[in-house]
N, C-alpha and C positions, 0 to 999 in steps of 0.2 A: 301151356303145358300143365299137366297134372301136378307137377312138383313146384309150380310157380316160377320156373325158369324159362325164359323165352330166348330165342336166338339160336345161333349155331353152337351146339353142345361141344363140338371139338375145340372151340375157343376157351371154354371154361374147365374142361376136364383136368388139365394140369393144376389149375388153382384149387379145384375141389379136393385134390389130394395133398395140397400144401399143408405143412405142419409148422406152426410158429411156436417156439418155446422160449421161455425166459425163466430165469431163476426166481424172478419176482412172482411168478405164478404160485409158488409154494408159500408166499406171504399173503396171498390173495384168495382166501376161501370165499365161497359164494354163500350168502345168507339164504337159508332154506325158506324163510318166510317171504322175503322180498325179491329174491333172485338177483340182488345187487352184490357186486364184488366189494369185499371189505379188506382193505390193505392194512396189514399190521406187521411192520418190519421188526425183526428180532435179530440183532447182531450175533447172538450166541448160536443161532440156527443157520447163519449164512454159509458156513463151510459145508454143513450137511445138505443144505438145499442146493448148493452148487453140484454136489455129488449126485443128488437126485435128478437134477436137470441133465447131467451128462448121461446118466443111466437111461433116462427117457429118450434122449437123443440117440443113444446106441440102439435101443429097441426100435425106434422109428426107422433107423437105417437098416436094421436087420429085416424089417418088414418091406423095405424097398420104397418107402414113402418118399416122394419127391415133388417139389423141392422141400428141403428141410431148412428152416430159417431159425437161426439162433439169435435172439434179440436180448443180448446182455450188454451191460456197460463195461466193455473191455477197453481199458485205458492203456494196458500194457500188453505187449506181444505174447508173453508167456500165458496170459489168461485165455488166449484163443487156442493155444496149442492142443489141448485135449480134444477139442471139436474138430480141428484140422486132422489130427491123427485118426479120429473115428471115421472121418470122411474118406481118408486115404484107404483105411482098412476095408471099407465097404464099397470102394469103387466110385465114390461120388466126385464130381467136379467141384472144386472149391472156388467160391467167389467171396472175397472179403471186401467190405465197403468201409472206407475211411470217411467218417462223417465230416471231418475238416475239409475234405476235398469238395464237398457239396455246399458248405456254408462255413462261415467263420463263427466259432463258438467262443465267445469271451465270457468272463465271469459275470459281467453285467447282463449279457444275453441269457445266460443260464438262470440267473436270479429272477429275471423278468418272466421267463417261461415257467419256473417253479411257482412264482407268485400267482400266475393266472391259471395254473393247472387245476382241472376239476377231478381230483383224485383224493377223496377223503382219506386222511391218514398217511398219505405219501408226501411228507414234508422232508425235504433234503436241506439240512443246515448249510449256510453259506460256507462254513469251514470245510465241509465235505466236498462241496463243489470245487472249492479252491484246491484241495488236495488232488482231486481227480484231474484237474487241468494241469497241475504241476507234474504229475507222473505220466501224462499222456505221451505215448510213443507213436509217431506218425508211421504210416506204411509207404513204401515206395510205390510209384505208379505202376511199375511192371508187376503183374500178378505172380509170376514165377519167383521173382525176388522177394515179394511179400510173403509168399508161402514158405520159402526157404528161411527167411528171418523168423517167422513164427515157429517153425519146426525146430530151429536151433535155440530158441529163447528158453531161458531158465528164470525161475523166480529170483528176485533180488538176493535172497539169502544164499542161493546156490551159484550165483554168477561168479566167474573168476575175477581176479583183481582188475583185469583189463575192463574198460568200459565199452569196448567195441561191440556193436550189435551185429556185425557181419558174421555170417556162419563161417566156421573154420573148415578148412579142407582136410580130409583124412588121407 
């Protein structure tokens, strides 16, 4: 084929429209001389970059791009909420993947992965990995229950005194 793609085009059309987005993208400018990604994390820019990623996600959904894949380190349910809300607003089907269902991520496993990672500048301190694991909130197997929990989730500062993560009935 002239485009370099061979085979049944119908099999790849949906993937060619996929859009994968991560807040890390905003910490990873491309070096104009070498074309390589340069990762440079700045904690002070984290909140603003999360907002930028949500805006980019909203624009992709307004354009009808599908699938839209959000690749962020969401360890708590409330962190996923804005993306699930956007998906519902734009008529998308939500699929949330709990990484712990596919593999067991221990602190040692994460340390080993980070030590062998080929991503210059993307060093995650052991203390940060430990914090992420401690605050990790698992998702139920039932997709509808998972979605309901995410939509009912609030940041820790806004949570009621009760520690229940079950959505309340109105």
